[in-house]
C-alpha positions as CSV (number, residue, x, y, z in Angstrom):
1,M,0.0,0.0,0.0
2,S,1.4,3.4,-0.9
3,A,2.1,6.0,1.9
4,A,-0.7,8.3,0.6
5,R,-3.3,5.4,0.7
6,A,-2.1,4.4,4.2
7,E,-2.5,8.0,5.5
8,T,-6.0,8.2,3.9
9,A,-7.0,5.0,5.6
10,R,-5.8,6.2,9.0
11,D,-7.7,9.5,8.5
12,H,-10.8,7.6,7.6
13,D,-10.5,5.5,10.7
14,K,-10.2,8.6,12.9
15,T,-13.4,10.1,11.3
16,E,-15.4,6.9,12.0
17,A,-14.3,6.9,15.6
18,R,-16.1,10.2,16.4
19,P,-19.7,9.9,17.5
20,A,-22.3,11.4,15.3
21,A,-23.8,14.8,16.4
22,D,-27.1,14.3,18.1
23,N,-29.4,17.3,18.3
24,T,-32.5,15.3,19.1
25,A,-33.1,16.9,22.5
26,V,-32.5,20.4,21.2
27,N,-34.9,19.8,18.3
28,K,-37.5,18.4,20.6
29,R,-37.2,21.5,22.9
30,D,-37.5,23.8,20.0
31,R,-40.7,22.1,18.9
32,D,-42.3,22.6,22.3
33,G,-44.8,25.5,22.1
34,A,-43.8,26.6,25.6
35,N,-40.3,27.7,24.5
36,P,-40.1,30.7,22.2
37,T,-38.3,30.4,18.9
38,A,-37.1,33.2,16.6
39,D,-40.0,32.7,14.2
40,Q,-42.5,33.5,17.0
41,Q,-41.1,37.0,17.6
42,K,-43.6,39.6,16.6
43,N,-42.7,42.4,14.3
44,D,-43.6,44.9,17.0
45,K,-41.2,47.9,16.7
46,S,-40.2,48.0,20.3
47,D,-39.4,44.2,20.3
48,L,-37.4,44.6,17.1
49,D,-35.5,47.6,18.4
50,L,-34.7,45.8,21.7
51,T,-33.4,42.8,19.7
52,A,-31.2,45.0,17.5
53,E,-29.8,46.9,20.5
54,I,-28.9,43.6,22.3
55,R,-27.3,42.3,19.2
56,R,-25.2,45.4,18.8
57,A,-24.1,45.2,22.4
58,V,-23.1,41.5,22.0
59,V,-21.3,41.9,18.6
60,K,-19.5,45.0,19.9
61,D,-17.7,42.9,22.5
62,K,-14.7,41.5,20.5
63,T,-13.7,39.2,23.4
64,L,-16.7,37.0,22.6
65,S,-16.5,34.0,20.3
66,T,-18.2,33.8,16.9
67,N,-20.8,31.5,18.5
68,A,-21.6,34.1,21.2
69,H,-21.9,36.8,18.5
70,N,-24.5,34.6,16.8
71,V,-26.7,33.5,19.6
72,K,-30.4,33.7,19.1
73,I,-32.0,36.7,20.7
74,I,-35.8,36.3,20.8
75,V,-37.9,39.2,22.2
76,K,-41.6,38.8,22.7
77,D,-43.6,41.6,24.5
78,G,-40.3,42.9,26.0
79,D,-39.2,39.6,27.4
80,V,-35.9,38.2,26.1
81,T,-34.8,34.6,25.5
82,L,-31.2,33.9,24.7
83,R,-30.4,30.6,23.0
84,G,-27.5,28.9,21.3
85,P,-24.0,27.7,22.0
86,V,-21.2,29.8,23.6
87,A,-17.6,28.9,24.4
88,S,-17.7,29.1,28.2
89,R,-19.5,30.0,31.4
90,E,-18.0,33.4,31.3
91,E,-19.4,34.0,27.8
92,K,-22.8,32.8,28.9
93,A,-22.7,35.3,31.8
94,T,-21.4,38.1,29.6
95,V,-24.1,37.7,27.0
96,E,-26.8,37.6,29.7
97,K,-25.4,40.7,31.4
98,K,-25.4,42.6,28.1
99,A,-29.1,41.7,27.5
100,V,-30.0,42.7,31.1
101,E,-28.3,46.0,30.7
102,V,-30.1,46.8,27.5
103,V,-33.5,45.7,28.8
104,G,-33.1,47.5,32.1
105,H,-33.8,46.1,35.5
106,G,-37.5,45.6,36.2
107,K,-38.5,46.4,32.6
108,G,-38.5,42.9,31.1
109,K,-37.4,39.4,31.9
110,V,-34.2,37.8,30.4
111,T,-34.2,34.0,30.2
112,N,-30.8,32.6,29.6
113,E,-31.0,29.2,27.7
114,L,-27.4,29.5,26.3
115,A,-25.5,26.2,26.2
116,I,-21.8,25.8,26.6
117,A,-20.4,24.1,23.5
118,P,-18.2,21.1,24.0
């Protein structure tokens, strides 16, 4: 067997050793009507403005990962839900803190459903 074929075979074996991604639980959660999803956000101007302001605050923080910059921000009647993967507990707390700062204490509820990516 040539060196190139042997290396390809080893790479193939490494690929098969990894478990397949399983998003079953996340998909089930997102189908549950009790949990808000981005498509349920109304086009209410105040909700859209709040979403945009939170997004700007998150993206402006260059210490956050690309995943953190791309979390789902769902605003419905002034209440915010944060979803998606982040790199660490610190990022999770930072994104939540930014949302709370934008919403203002006592004005709306922020629900942090961010997950720490493996």
